[in-house]
N, C-alpha and C positions, 0 to 999 in steps of 0.2 A: 503493498501499500503504500501509495505518496506522503510523505511525515508530513507534509503540510495538510492532505484533505485527510490524514490520519491526527491530525492538533487538530482542524474544524472539530470533528463527531467526538473528539474526545474533551473539545471546549463548551458545544450546545449539551452534553449529555450529564455535564455539571462534572465530569470524571474527577478525583480527589486532585487538587495541584498539587502533592510532594508526589504522585504516582506521575506524571506527566514525562515523559521523558520527549525533552523541545530539541530540535535539530542545532546541529554545532552551528555555533554565535555566528561565522562566518557566514552562512550559511544566512540563517536566518535575518543576518540584516543585510542581502544581497537586495537593489530596489525592488524587481520583478517581487519576491517573496513578499517585501513590505506591502506590497500591493495589492499582492492577493490577501496577506492577514486585514488588511483597510476593507476592501471588498466583498471576501468571503465571511469574514467573521463579523467586522466594525459596521457592514452596510448590512449586515440582515435585521429587519426590525425586532424582530424576538430576539432577548435575550435572555441568558440567564440574570438572577438578583444581585444587587449590587457590591454585595462585601464578595463574590467570587469573581468580580469581574474585576473587583481590584486589587486582588488577589495576584489572578492571570497575570491582566496585563505589569505589573509591578516584576513578575518574572520574567516576563519577555523581553520589557526593555532592559533587566537588569543585563540580560546575556545578549542583545543587541549592543546595550555598549559595550560589553566584554568585547563583538564580533569587530565593533570597530576600532579599538587600541588593538587586534590581531592585525588588521588588514590593512594598517596605517595609511589608509585613503584618504587625502586629507579633497577631493570633491564627492567621498559619499559619505553621507548622515542620515539622521532619523529623520525621519519624517514625523512633522509636528503633532500632526493627528492624533500619535499613541501620549503624548503628553499631554494633550490638554483633555483625553478620555480620562488621563487619571487622574489629573488634576481637579476633573468637574466631580469626579466618583469620590473623591479625598474631598473637598470641599461641603458635596454634599452629606457627606458621613458629619464632617463636624458642624452644619447647619441642626445637625437633628437634637431636637430641644431634650430631648432623653440624654445621650450623649450615646459616642459608639456604641453598638451592642454585637455582640460573640457569637450569640441566639442563630443557630442557622435560618432562613425565614422561606419561607413562600418563594416559590420560583421556578420559569416556566425552563420545562428541557426537554431538549428534543432530540428525537433517535435519527441518525441519518441511517437509514442501511440501502444495498443493493438488492434488487432480487437476480434471484442466480441465472444467468440466461438460460433459454430450454427448460424452462421451471413450465413442470408436466406435472397436473391435477386433471380429474376428468371436466369438464364442463371450463376450467379457466382459459382464458386469453388473454394474455399479456402482451402491449405490442415492445421493441426494444425502448423507445422513449421513456416508456414509464419503468424503465427499470430502477432506477435511482428514485427512492420517496424518502421522507419525512415521518414522524409520529411527535408530536407538537401536545404536552400534557405539560398542566400547572401540577404540582406537585409540595407536596411538604421534605420537608430534608430532614425529620428527625421521626423515629420511629414510631412515636405514637404521638397522635396530636387530637384532641379532644376526644379525648375516650375511644378511637379507631386506628387497624392499621392501614388500614384501605386509601392510605390519603399520599403511596408514593409507589413505584416499581419497583418488584423486590427480585431479588437472582432469579426466584423459581419459575418467575414468569419469562423473565428475556433468555433461561435457557431453551422452555419449550418454544419462544417462539424463535430462537436459532433453530431449531428443530423443526421447525415448521414447513422453513424456508430450505435448510441444507437434506431436510431427510422426510417428504412429505409423505414417500412411502409407508412408512413406519409409525408413522402421530395417523394417517389417515389412509390406508388402505382400501375400504369399502368404495374410496370414489375411482378407482381403477377396478372396480368388481361391478357383479350382476345385483350383487345387493340390495335387497329391499329400500336398505337406508341412503343407497345411491342418490346423488344430489349436492348443496350446498348451505342445507340449516343445521347453525351452529346454536348454541346456547350459552354464554359464558357464567357461569356462578361465583360470586365475591370481584365483578370485577373490578372492583376497587377504584383506577385510575383509567381503566378501560384500555391501555397499552394492547392487550391479546386483543381485543377486540376492536381496537383500528387496523391492527394488522392483517386481521383476518377479515375486514370489509377490503379494504385496500389490495387484498391478491381477490375480491368478487367473489368474495361467502356473503350468507346473507344472516347476518348476528343481529341475536338477541341478545343485549348487554344486560342482567341482570347484578342488585346490590341491596344489603334494606336502608330504606326510607321511607316517605310517605310521598306517593308521586305527589298530588296533589300541595303539599304546601310547597314544595319543591318548585313545579310552576306557578306557583299565588307569585314567591316572593324573587326566585329567580337566583344565582349564583351571581351576578354583580354585585348587589347589594349587596349580599350576607359578603362578601369577601372586601368589600371597601369599607366597611365599617367592621373587619376584623372578627366577625364573629364566628364560632367554631362550625365549622362544616360537616353534612353528613357525607356519606360514602355515595350516595345516590347523589345529591348537590354535584360536588366535585365529578362523577363518573359524566352527570349530564353536559357539562360545560366542556368535558374533555372532548368527546364525542360530538357536540354541535356539528362542528364542521363535517360528521363523513353521515353516511347511508347506513343509519345503526339505531335501530328499536331499543329503546331504553324505558325497562318495566322493573316494577318495585318490586322480590320476590325476598318472603322470610323462612326460610326453611323447615320452623319450627311448623307450621303451617300444613306439610308436608305430615304430618301426625295426626292429622283431624282429620272427619269422612270429609268425602271428594265432594259431597253437595252443599260442605258447607265451607269449602274453600275458596279464596281469591280465583275471578274469575280468569284467571294469569294460569294455573294449573291447568284446568284445563282445555286452554289453547296450545299451550308447551305441551301434554301430551297427546294431543291429534298429529302434532308437525310433528313429530317424532325426530329432534334435533341431537343432533352430537352434540356428549355438553366435552367444555372443556370448565378447569378451573384451574387455577397458580397459588402456588401459598394457602390453602386455605384449611392444612394442618393442622395447626399449631397450638390451641386451645383444647386439653380435653375436655369439656362440657359442650364442643362445639359439634366434636367429634359425628354424636347418634344426631343429631337435626340435619347435618351436613348426609348424612349416607342415607337416612330416612328421605332426603329431600332427592339425591341419586337413586335412589330405588325406586321411588316413585315415576321420575321424568325418564329412567329405562323403559320399565313395563314388562312386557314377559316377554319370556326369550323368543318367539318369534316375532315382536317387534326388529330384535335386531336393531337394537340402538343400543351405542361403547359410552364411557365417561373417558373421556383423557384427563388425566393429574396429574400436575407440575407439583415437588412437594420438597422442599428445603429439609434436610433433615436437621434439624434443631435438640431434636429431646427423638429418643429413639422408644422410650416409653411410651408417649402419646403416639409415632406412627405406627407402632406395635397393636398400642390399641385400635387402631384407623382399620389393619387391618383384620383383627379381630372381632370387631362391627361389621365388619364387611362378610367376612363366613357367617356369622351368625343371619345375619340379611342374604344369605343364598346368592350373593353376588362373587361374580371372581375378577380375583387380581392378577394382570401380568407385568412384570416390569418390565416395561420394554428398553433391550440395554444398548445405550447408543455414547459412544466417544462426548466427552465432555468437548464444552466452544472451549476452541481456539481464548487463552486470557492475554495471548500477547499481539495476537492480530483479529477480536471477535468482533465478531456480528456487530454487536450495539458493545459499547460501555456501558460499565455497568458501577456505578458507585455505591451500592447498597450496601448498609451496615455488615451483611449475613456472604460477601464477596468471596464466594473460594470455597463458602462450607458443597456440603456431598447435597444432590438432586436429584432424586429419584422421578420417574416418568412412567406412569400405570396404566395401563387400560384396565377400565375395567364392564364385565360382561354380566349378563344376566346368566344364573349355573342351568 
């Protein structure tokens, strides 16, 4: 990968500054490369939050100044645009009446990725001009915000997204067969930021994205009002905001409703049962108290064995007891769990740059079907 393109992807995905290896100073200070940074990084309207930007551009400028000293070229200089940006960020910080804050702030996070050439799934057609894509999300940078972990993208989702792009036949084998579920219908459980839902929509899947919340309340108040006033966000509100530019249906889905009789469940359950969509979820196995409701929801949506519906679940293994509880509960509910054995995403040149707190931990991707 081109070092400047790599830097661009790291910058917009909020890759930790201390992990970024900049190009050699003599290369970075090159006029053409300076122009690239101004055009492709500073020229983008959607930027990371100010504190991240300040640290990033300070590091870049330090490298450029080293490059100037090494090259000893009197005709070469650093473009004033970089200094102007850094000064503006520092002044903005000093003008904050509450004083500079070290707490991570809500930030846009953009995942830039490439759809592999000759990407083949049944009924999916992508032109060469569409191979480079972006997923733009508004995220928290801390693990828990407002009592939920659903406001940032986690490692399990990033690894599943990588394999959807690079190993689609292993993830969705039914789309290359005569299975009854042949089609492109997907439902995501606990969608959080909407990262996977947006990716799948960009791959021309028909996606229903779900999380916990109240449809009417979020529709009434909207995301912009609550965000500007600094109020807590529900996962459903953030999800609606992030997928607003995509052709995705967003629905409230409470997993605990799966345990009540069908006739008194919200109508969304009947709709989803009839549509028989493939189920996906990432990083939803973390709380022992949520394991049974989650599996009840999966079991209801999978339906009978002859419905031929599957669930693809990507899980970060933080606690083996919780994961084993999930496997045991699946067994009790007559659900078969098969681990999909796939290589880890390359961490040196990954499909998506992962800034999550659990980066590097073990991730298992499972296929769940009715026994």
